[in-house]
Backbone bond lengths (Angstrom), bond angles and torsions (degrees), N, CA, C in turn:
res aa  C-N    CA-C-N  psi(-1)  N-CA   C-N-CA  omega(-1)  CA-C   N-CA-C  phi
1 M - - - 1.443 - - 1.530 110.73 -
2 S 1.326 118.83 -34.34 1.462 120.54 -179.70 1.530 111.07 -66.72
3 R 1.342 117.39 -27.93 1.469 120.36 176.46 1.520 109.97 -63.89
4 L 1.338 117.04 -44.59 1.463 121.06 177.87 1.523 110.92 -65.28
5 Y 1.319 117.29 -41.54 1.459 120.99 178.64 1.527 109.97 -59.41
6 N 1.328 116.64 -48.76 1.465 120.78 -179.94 1.527 111.53 -63.12
7 Q 1.329 116.52 -38.76 1.459 120.77 178.30 1.532 110.52 -65.30
8 C 1.332 116.79 -43.19 1.465 120.44 177.65 1.526 110.93 -62.92
9 C 1.325 117.14 -40.62 1.469 120.63 177.75 1.524 110.98 -62.01
10 S 1.323 117.22 -41.00 1.463 119.87 -179.49 1.525 111.95 -70.95
11 F 1.339 118.04 -23.73 1.465 122.19 178.76 1.528 112.43 -94.79
12 H 1.333 118.62 3.92 1.468 122.23 -177.76 1.530 110.19 -53.72
13 G 1.341 116.15 129.60 1.459 121.60 -179.06 1.516 114.69 86.25
14 K 1.315 116.86 -5.57 1.462 121.66 -179.21 1.524 110.11 -104.06
15 T 1.333 115.88 157.72 1.457 121.13 177.36 1.522 109.00 -85.29
16 V 1.336 115.46 128.16 1.457 121.91 -175.35 1.522 110.66 -129.07
17 R 1.311 114.20 164.20 1.465 122.47 171.55 1.522 106.35 -116.18
18 I 1.329 116.46 121.45 1.463 122.05 -178.09 1.519 108.58 -112.22
19 N 1.321 116.56 123.26 1.464 122.80 174.42 1.518 107.82 -102.08
20 C 1.334 115.65 127.31 1.463 120.76 179.65 1.523 110.48 -98.01
21 H 1.328 115.92 160.92 1.464 121.45 179.41 1.525 112.32 -61.72
22 D 1.339 117.59 -27.23 1.466 120.24 -179.64 1.529 112.79 -84.05
23 G 1.329 117.73 4.39 1.460 121.64 176.73 1.516 115.05 96.45
24 R 1.316 117.95 -9.41 1.460 120.08 179.01 1.526 110.71 -71.72
25 V 1.323 115.32 147.79 1.456 122.16 177.69 1.523 107.45 -123.11
26 H 1.316 117.21 128.93 1.456 123.18 179.38 1.523 108.35 -120.28
27 V 1.323 116.51 134.33 1.458 121.70 176.78 1.515 107.38 -122.71
28 G 1.333 116.59 126.81 1.453 120.41 179.60 1.515 111.28 179.66
29 R 1.333 114.06 176.94 1.457 121.48 -179.50 1.525 108.88 -93.27
30 I 1.318 116.95 130.92 1.468 121.41 178.77 1.519 108.74 -71.33
31 T 1.342 115.71 122.00 1.462 120.73 -178.59 1.526 112.97 -107.48
32 R 1.326 117.33 -20.42 1.465 121.24 -177.20 1.510 109.17 -159.45
33 V 1.326 116.64 144.12 1.469 121.48 178.00 1.519 108.35 -132.37
34 E 1.323 115.70 128.22 1.458 122.49 173.45 1.523 107.70 -118.88
35 R 1.303 118.12 170.60 1.472 121.79 -177.77 1.527 113.34 -57.63
36 D 1.345 117.24 -30.68 1.465 119.49 -176.74 1.527 113.47 -122.87
37 M 1.347 117.63 5.85 1.461 120.46 -174.32 1.526 109.80 -150.05
38 V 1.319 114.80 143.02 1.469 121.02 171.99 1.519 107.02 -120.16
39 W 1.314 116.80 138.86 1.460 122.60 -178.17 1.519 108.44 -110.50
40 I 1.350 116.43 129.24 1.458 119.54 178.80 1.521 110.59 -124.72
41 Q 1.333 114.54 145.43 1.464 123.12 172.66 1.521 105.92 -95.17
42 P 1.332 118.87 112.76 1.467 121.17 -176.27 1.525 112.68 -59.92
43 T 1.318 115.83 146.05 1.457 121.79 173.60 1.510 108.43 -109.82
44 G 1.307 116.44 157.28 1.459 120.36 -179.44 1.507 110.66 74.33
45 G 1.329 116.62 -149.65 1.456 121.87 -179.75 1.507 111.17 -105.83
46 L 1.310 115.40 -162.87 1.459 120.66 179.39 1.513 112.43 -78.90
47 G 1.306 118.25 -16.96 1.456 121.45 -171.05 1.511 115.08 -61.29
48 G 1.318 116.36 120.72 1.455 121.74 169.31 1.505 117.17 83.05
49 F 1.326 119.53 -1.44 1.445 119.25 -174.16 1.520 113.90 -112.60
50 G 1.338 118.61 11.02 1.449 121.14 175.68 1.512 114.25 69.17
51 L 1.341 118.14 29.90 1.448 120.77 -175.46 1.521 113.01 -106.50
52 G 1.299 119.37 3.37 1.446 122.03 -172.49 1.517 115.84 -74.69
53 F 1.314 119.46 -4.98 1.461 120.78 -174.34 1.515 113.47 -91.52
54 F 1.312 120.34 2.25 1.461 121.03 -175.01 1.512 113.45 -78.68
55 G 1.318 118.62 -28.22 1.455 120.82 -179.60 1.509 112.60 81.57
56 E 1.328 115.69 175.58 1.461 120.83 -172.90 1.524 113.18 -66.45
57 G 1.316 118.31 -36.52 1.460 120.20 -177.77 1.512 113.71 -63.83
58 F 1.311 117.95 -24.18 1.453 121.42 -178.18 1.517 111.43 -116.29
59 G 1.314 116.75 -2.41 1.458 120.90 -170.83 1.506 115.02 -79.80
60 F 1.320 115.21 -165.58 1.450 122.27 -174.14 1.519 112.89 -69.39
61 R 1.316 119.18 -22.02 1.462 119.95 -178.95 1.522 111.73 -63.38
62 R 1.300 116.45 -36.50 1.465 119.77 -179.60 1.521 111.76 -103.70
63 G 1.299 118.50 -5.26 1.461 122.12 178.68 1.514 112.37 86.77
64 F 1.303 116.74 159.03 1.455 122.24 -177.66 1.524 112.82 -96.54
65 G 1.321 118.96 -6.58 1.460 119.27 -177.83 1.522 110.04 61.92
66 T 1.331 116.97 -113.56 1.458 120.39 178.60 1.522 111.81 -84.92
67 G 1.308 117.64 2.40 1.462 120.97 179.18 1.511 111.29 98.50
68 F 1.321 115.76 -155.19 1.458 120.56 177.84 1.519 108.25 -128.64
69 G 1.318 114.89 154.31 1.450 120.29 -173.22 1.515 113.81 -91.13
70 I 1.317 114.68 145.37 1.461 123.05 173.52 1.527 106.34 -127.22
71 A 1.320 116.80 124.94 1.459 120.72 179.62 1.529 110.04 -65.48
72 L 1.327 116.49 135.37 1.461 119.86 179.70 1.521 111.29 -60.01
73 G 1.334 117.98 -31.54 1.460 121.64 178.93 1.522 112.85 -66.87
74 A 1.334 117.31 -20.03 1.464 121.12 -179.83 1.527 112.63 -88.57
75 I 1.324 117.10 -9.57 1.464 121.22 -174.56 1.524 110.77 -85.07
76 A 1.335 115.21 125.36 1.466 120.96 176.40 1.521 110.67 -93.05
77 G 1.333 116.95 -30.66 1.453 120.95 -179.69 1.511 111.35 -164.77
78 I 1.327 115.87 153.19 1.459 121.58 178.63 1.520 108.28 -141.41
79 A 1.326 116.22 137.84 1.467 120.52 -179.66 1.517 109.16 -147.61
80 L 1.322 115.83 149.46 1.455 120.45 174.99 1.519 109.59 -66.53
81 V 1.305 117.80 136.77 1.462 121.10 179.07 1.516 110.30 -66.43
82 S 1.326 118.14 -34.91 1.462 120.30 -179.78 1.520 112.20 -60.46
83 A 1.319 117.63 -23.76 1.465 121.21 178.32 1.527 111.97 -66.43
84 F 1.344 117.80 -22.33 1.455 121.33 -179.73 1.516 113.47 -84.54
85 F 1.351 117.47 -10.50 1.448 120.59 -172.97 1.516 114.79 -115.60
86 W 1.325 120.52 18.06 1.464 121.27 176.82 1.446 110.12 -116.74
């Protein structure tokens, strides 16, 4: 778990792709890192990233602020998005 924490800290402020153990994929900019949670600000729209369950009060109309949290224990892999485009 400390490897993921350190990796998230080094990617802070960068756009990443996070694959979770349950198969969900999240793409966004890391806005905050805690010992057990990483917070990302989603990029793009709601399509394909498992973000549609938040509803209007938390959705894009009012903004995500620091984003939404993903437990480090749920993360299967994390990679910089820029690595996919070179």
